[in-house]
N, C-alpha and C positions, 0 to 999 in steps of 0.2 A: 504494499499499500504506499502510495506517495505521501511523505510527511507533509503536514500542514504548513503552509507558508505564512509567516507573520506579516502584519501590515508593513512594518519597516523593511522587511526583506522584499516585499512586493514593490515598494517605492524604490528601493535600491536597484531593482531590475527595470525601472522605468515603466512598470506595469500599469500604475494608476495616476491619474490626475485627482485633484480633490473631488471634482464633480463626479468622476467615474467611481470613486471610492464610496460616495454617498449612494449612488445608484446600486452598486453591487451590494452594499450592506442592507439597504432597504429590501432588495430582492431576496436576501437570505432570512429576512424577518428579525434581524438583529438590531439591538439598540445602539444608538450612537450619541455621543455628546458632541453636537455640532460645533458649539463654541470652543471646546477643547481642540478639535481637530482643525478648525479654521485658524485659531491662534497658533497652532503648531506649524501649519503651512506658512503663516506670515513670519514666524521666527526663523524657520529653516530658509525661507526665501532670502532674507537679509543676511543670514549666515553664509549661503552659497555665494552671495555677491562679494563679501569681504574675503572669503576664502579663495575665490578666484584671483582677486588682486594680489593676496599674499603669495599664492602659489606661483603666479606669473612673475613676481618679483624675487622668488627664491627665499622668501623670509619665513623662518621657522615659527610655528605656533602650535598651540594646543587648544582644542575646545575643552573647557572646564565647566564647573557650576552645574546648575540644574539641568541644562540641556544634555550635558555629558552623562549625568545620572540617569536621565530618561533613556538615552541610547543603550547604556549598559543593561539597565533594569529590563527594558523591552526585550532585549535578546535573551535574558535569562527567564522572565516571567512577565508576559505582556499585561496580565491582569493587575499587576502592581505599578503600572506606569502613572506618573502624576505630571501634570503640566508645570512648566516653569515660566516665569515672566521675562527673563533676560537671555541675551547671548553674551557669554563671558569667554573671552580668549586670553591665554596666557602667552606672553611675548617676552623677548629680551629687551631690556631697557635700552641698549645700544641700537636697537632697530626702530625705536620710536619715530624719529624724524623721517626715516624712509617710508615708514607706514603712513604717516600724516601726509606726505607728498603724494604717494601712490593712491591712497584712498581718496584724497581730495580731487584727484584727476578722474575719479570714477564714481562721483555722486555722493561721497561721504564728507561730512564736516566735523573737524575735531573740536571737542569741548573738554575743558577741565572745570568741573563743578563740584563743590563740596568735597574736594580732595580726591575726586574720581576722574580718571582719564576715559573719555568715550568718544566713539565715532557715530554720529547720527546720519541716517541715510535719507536722502530727499530733502525737501524744503521745510519740513515740519521739525520743531524742537522737541517733539514728544519722545519721552524715553521708550515708548513702544517700539521705536525703530532703532534703538541704541545698541551699540556693541561696546561692552565694558572691557577695558584692557587692563589686565593684571600682570605684574612683573615677576618673572622667574627669579628665585633666589632672594626675594624681598619679603617684607612683612606688609600685609595689607593695613593692619591696625597694630598699635603697639602691644596689645594684650594677646596677639596671636601666639600660640604655643611654639611654632617653629616656622622658619622661612619657607616660602613656596618652593616646590621641587624643581629640579632641572627639566627642561623640555625633552621628553622621550616618548613621543605619541605612538598610538596604535591607529592603523588605517581602518576607518569604518565607513558605512554608507548609510545615507539618509535622503529620502526624496529623490533618489537617482543620482546623487552627487557624492563624491569622495570627500571625507573630512577627517583630519587628524585629530584624534581624541585622546585625552589623558588616560593612562591605564588605571584600572580599578584601585590597585594598591595605593598609588599616588592620590587619586581622588578621595579615598578613604581618609588618608593622612591629612589632606587639606581640610576636609570637612571636620574631622575631630580637632584639628588645630584651631579652626575659626570658631566653631562651637556655638554659633548663633541658633536661634530657634529653627530656622529653615535648614541649617546644617544638620541638626539633629533629626529632622524629618527625613532628609535624604540619607542619612546613615541608617535610619530605620528601614527605609525602602530597600536600600542595597542589601541590608542584613536579611530581610524577609525574602528577597530574591535569591539568597544563598551566595551572594557575591563576596561576602567577608568570610572567607575560608580560613582555616587554621593557619595556612601559609601567609595570608595577608596579615593576620593577627600577630604572627611571630615576628613581624618587622616593625611592629608599633613600639614606640617608646613607652616607658613605664606610665608616663602622664597620659598619653593618648590611649593606652590599654585601659586605664582607670576610667577614662571618659567614655569608652565604648561600653564597659560594663555599666556605667551609670545610665546610658541610653537603653541598654537592654533591660535594666531594672525598672525603668520608669515608663515603659511602653504602655 
């Protein structure tokens, strides 16, 4: 029997547009959260635009944050997928000026607001179209437990496009290091999907291991 193809795998093969997905799902009599899926298409559309720019310029990056969590969790257990609001990319500080110039020539505008570097796509200043830039080897906030990891991505596919995504082990460490409410939610999702394996746990520091146990104890 042919194995079931997940939605992200279908999109990776270029099988479905958003409209086709809606029609196919309706024909199967399955429920769909239209707002979830439409927002995901919007996010990934902006993601692919900036990824194309960075790839053409040969600039290293990793997709991190909630969208990276979504991709990893979707592969492991689609039922646990949760929507994110942002596109977050990790880059090297020394590449920032090149990124600003290349992105600016392709419809993006750079903004530094409230301590956050971001690229806005199109004419609107809405954060809905923002790509947040996070720097490898740095702290996002002073209370972060450890610096962001080096860039060492895995190749993934979403919506028919290739994206370089942070590995699960590094993503878990980043989420536990930051440890905001949404980070704890993401850790629970990855744990429920079986992504936080004993091997991943073995590479956590004592502090991060304690935080993981706290998350598990407070589910």
